[in-house]
N, C-alpha and C positions, 0 to 999 in steps of 0.2 A: 482413408481418410485422412485429411489435412489435420496435420498438426502447427500449429504457429513454431517457426523455426527461426529462420532469421540467421542472421549475422549478429544475433542478440546478446547484451554483455547483462551480467547479473553486479549486485552492489551491495554490501550492507554499510549502511552509514551511521556510524554513533563513536564515541570518544573513547578512547583506551580505557577509562577507568569503567567503563560500562560492557566492555567486549565480552568478558566472561559471560556475561546473561545473555549474550545473544548467539550462540552457539549454532550453526547451522545444523551441523552433525546431529543434534538429539532428535529424539525419534519424532516427535510431532511435524518437525521444521523437514524432516525427511519425508513424511508422506505427503506435506505439502508439494514439493519439489517435485516428487514422485508423480504426484496426479497432474501437476503442470505441463511436465515432460511428457506424457505419455496421454494426457486428453485432448481431442481433438477441439479444442476451445471454441473452434469456429461453430460447433454444432452445439455447445452446451445450453441450456437455455438459461434465460436471462432470470433475476434472482437466485434467491439462496440455493444452494447445492452441496449437500453434505457428503463429506469425503473421509470422515472418521466416524461417524454415526453418533459420537456423542458431546456435541459441542465443543471439541477441542481443537477439530481443521474442519472448517466448512470455507468455501468460496461464494463470494457475492458477484455474480456477473452481472455489469450494467453497462448499457449505451447512453451517449449522452453527446452533447454539444461542446467544447472546451470554451471556458471564458477567460478574459485578460485576470491576471493573477490580481489584480487591484479588488477585484467584483469576492473574492475568495477568502476565507479565514482558513487559519491555522486550526488542526482537531488532533486530538493525543486520544491514548488507551491506558487503561493502567493492567487490566488483565489478558489483552490481547495484542499479538505482533501484526502487522499488515504486510504480506506480499503483493505488492503492485505488479500486474503481469498485463503490457499492454495486448492483445489480440490484434486489434487494427487501428492505425491512426497514427497520432503523434501527441506524448503528453509532457509537460514540466510541471514537477513536483518541487515544492521548495519543504527545506528539512532546517527544523530550528532546534537544538537543546528544550526539553518541557521546562527546565529550569530556567530557561532562560527568555520566556515567552510570559506575558500577560495572561491570565484566566481572564473570559469575559462571562461572565457567570457563573454557577454552581456547577460541577462536575456530576453528572447525570451517572449514577454507580450503576443502577440496572442497566443501563444501554450502554456502559463503558464508555462514554463520550463526553469530551468536553470541548469547548471552544475558547480559542487563544489568538491574540493579536500581538502585534509589537515586538520582533525578536529583536533582541540586543544583535542576534548575527544570524545569518542564514547562509543556506547554501542550496542549490538548484542544481537537479537532476532533468536532462531529457530522455524520456523513453521513446521509444521507436516498437515496430513491431516485433514480439518475442524478447524484448528486455524486461529486468526486472529488477527491483529494488523492497530493501526490507527495513520497515520503520517499526522498530520496537519500540514499547512503552516510555523508553527514555526520550525518543525525539518526538516532537510535535512534526505533522505536516500539511502541506497544501497541496492537494491533488486538483486533478481535472483541469490545471492551467494551460493556456494555448500557449503556443511558439510562434506562429503566424498569422494571429486571428482565429478566430473561432473556427472551429471543426469537427466533425464526427469524430468519436472515440468508442472503443467497445475494449472494454476490462474488465480482470479478472482480480478482485481484491481478495486474496486467502487471507481469511483471518487462521491465526495458531494462536493456542492458549499458551499461555508464557505463565502465569501465576494462579 
């Protein structure tokens, strides 16, 4: 069984005001991290993969070609935190406080998805094989951005119910 190992890094990006809401030692986060750590991610089928069986923790595994950041919008969720894990390839993700971006239309409560633009300030993280970044509901994120031009990417986005 091949697992994504590498010399990856893990990061939680949030403000100090929201840190208590983003505790990675909570049971659901622990389930998500354990699944990422022990699963052969190269063999997981594309699409939705149940982890907890009750919609509290699941993974969306996807393959696509990264694009220039100018072609992407920020997105955010209210009920789920995302744990982005690169299985193969390289991905840049922009991160901005959700209260510092402009909504682009109505938030879809059923899909737990909103689109945003024009951050007052933003930070960027580059993920390589085995790296993860957690984007909680307080942070909008712009995933799928290229580093040195469009390139193939396989990643898992583990959704963790936080509210």
